[in-house]
C-alpha positions as CSV (number, residue, x, y, z in Angstrom):
1,M,-18.3,18.4,36.8
2,C,-18.4,14.5,35.4
3,S,-16.0,12.4,37.4
4,V,-15.4,8.7,37.7
5,A,-17.8,7.5,40.3
6,S,-16.8,4.0,40.9
7,C,-15.0,1.3,39.0
8,Q,-15.8,-2.5,39.7
9,V,-15.4,-6.3,38.8
10,F,-17.8,-8.2,39.2
11,P,-17.2,-11.2,39.5
12,Q,-14.2,-10.8,41.6
13,L,-12.9,-14.4,41.9
14,I,-12.6,-15.7,38.0
15,A,-10.8,-19.2,37.1
16,L,-7.9,-18.8,34.7
17,G,-9.5,-18.6,31.3
18,G,-12.6,-16.9,32.0
19,S,-13.7,-13.8,31.7
20,T,-15.0,-10.9,34.5
21,N,-17.3,-7.6,33.5
22,L,-15.6,-4.1,34.7
23,I,-18.0,-1.6,35.3
24,I,-17.7,1.9,35.2
25,S,-19.8,4.7,36.7
26,L,-19.6,8.4,35.8
27,S,-21.1,10.7,38.9
28,E,-23.3,11.9,36.3
29,P,-24.2,11.0,32.8
30,A,-21.6,12.2,30.3
31,P,-21.9,15.5,28.3
32,P,-22.7,16.5,25.4
33,S,-19.1,16.1,24.0
34,G,-19.0,13.0,25.7
35,A,-16.0,11.6,28.0
36,S,-13.3,9.2,28.0
37,V,-12.1,7.0,30.3
38,T,-8.2,6.3,30.7
39,L,-7.4,2.9,32.3
40,K,-4.6,1.6,33.4
41,V,-4.1,-2.0,34.7
42,Q,-1.1,-4.0,37.0
43,S,-0.9,-7.3,37.6
44,N,1.5,-9.1,40.1
45,G,1.8,-11.5,36.7
46,S,2.4,-12.0,33.3
47,E,0.8,-9.2,31.1
48,G,-0.2,-12.1,29.2
49,T,-2.6,-13.1,31.4
50,L,-5.5,-10.7,29.6
51,V,-6.6,-11.6,26.6
52,S,-6.7,-7.8,25.2
53,F,-7.5,-4.6,27.1
54,P,-8.0,-1.0,26.0
55,A,-5.7,2.1,26.9
56,H,-9.7,4.1,27.3
57,L,-12.9,3.5,27.3
58,D,-15.5,5.7,25.5
59,F,-19.1,7.0,27.0
60,I,-21.4,8.6,25.1
61,P,-22.9,11.7,25.7
62,G,-25.7,10.8,28.4
63,Q,-24.4,7.5,29.5
64,Q,-23.6,7.2,33.3
65,T,-22.1,3.3,33.0
66,L,-19.9,1.7,31.1
67,T,-19.2,-2.3,31.1
68,H,-16.5,-4.0,29.5
69,L,-16.0,-7.8,29.0
70,V,-12.3,-9.0,30.4
71,L,-11.1,-12.1,29.6
72,T,-8.6,-14.3,30.8
73,R,-6.4,-16.7,29.3
74,R,-4.1,-20.0,30.3
75,I,-0.7,-19.2,30.3
76,E,2.6,-20.1,32.0
77,K,3.2,-18.3,35.2
78,P,-0.2,-16.3,35.0
79,A,-0.8,-13.2,37.3
80,T,-3.3,-14.4,40.3
81,R,-4.2,-10.0,41.1
82,V,-5.0,-7.7,38.4
83,S,-6.0,-4.0,39.5
84,F,-7.8,-1.9,36.9
85,T,-7.4,2.2,37.7
86,A,-10.2,4.4,35.9
87,R,-10.4,8.4,35.3
88,L,-10.9,10.6,33.5
89,R,-8.9,11.5,30.9
90,S,-9.6,15.4,31.6
91,G,-8.6,14.5,35.3
92,G,-10.2,14.2,38.5
93,P,-10.0,11.6,41.0
94,S,-9.2,8.0,40.0
95,R,-11.3,4.5,41.2
96,S,-9.9,1.2,41.6
97,A,-10.7,-2.3,41.6
98,E,-9.3,-5.5,41.7
99,L,-9.6,-8.9,40.3
100,D,-8.6,-12.6,41.6
101,I,-7.7,-15.2,39.2
102,F,-7.1,-18.5,40.2
103,S,-5.3,-21.9,38.5
104,E,-7.6,-24.8,38.0
105,R,-6.4,-28.1,39.0
106,S,-6.7,-31.4,37.0
């Protein structure tokens, strides 16, 4: 049975206003019906730190790895740590990754 094998961000440390890649891999290629992964995002600061983020990502049949660009924006009191958790909508184990964000000083 297909499940989420890994959830990673690369790079794991970025400047506020920068971007990173969220990379989710399945344990095997998505079945002929495809696969949908539910995403949960938690942070230690303002939810507005991320520009936008989908509630789920869809794998097309045969796809095993999916990359989603995560954008951040410069705001007051931004989050400095964001945690992403991915799980197949049909269930199974979840996998998590953490992103650290720092503010550049002028």
